[in-house]
C-alpha angles and dihedrals in degrees: 000000000000109000101164132118136174134214087249089060093067118089096218093190090057091049088053093046092049090047092053090046094051092046092050088053088053093049089055097036092054097039129104087258091068128006107339098108096041091042094049089049093047093050094042100243127142127201089247090059096055106033110115092007101085097095096077093048093046091050089048092048090050093053094042092047091052088049094050093046091048090053090049090053090050089049091052092050091048092051091045092236111185111174148011093284091056089049093052092050096046087046094053092051094043089049093048091052092049096046094044090051090047088049092056089052091048092051094055092039088050091227124164126273089232092057092046090054094046087052097040093046092052090049094046095050095044095048091047092050093046093051093045092052096043095043092050098047113066130181 
């Protein structure tokens, strides 16, 4: 089994586009249009607690989003993914791993099912979008 990759194997433009796409999904997902208000209520945040403090979270999200998309690109290289179909399957399995792990944490933290599905839905969609973009766009 060949489980090697090199820095040259990664399509950095695809990683950046995938990062921007997943961040855009997050901005919409956690906006008042979709889940911002219910999410804030479920995690115990109030507008006063977050006003003026978004810069640090946004910088962190940008960095972590790049790292996640870079790791997904490596995963696709290691699995020799070649096309959209491969990206979808890898995305499904990666999303399942992530949401099941989140689910275990939510069970022990006694968090609500609503919050779980908001969090899981975001992760499912962003992982699938990332794997589709990265698997479809080769060097």
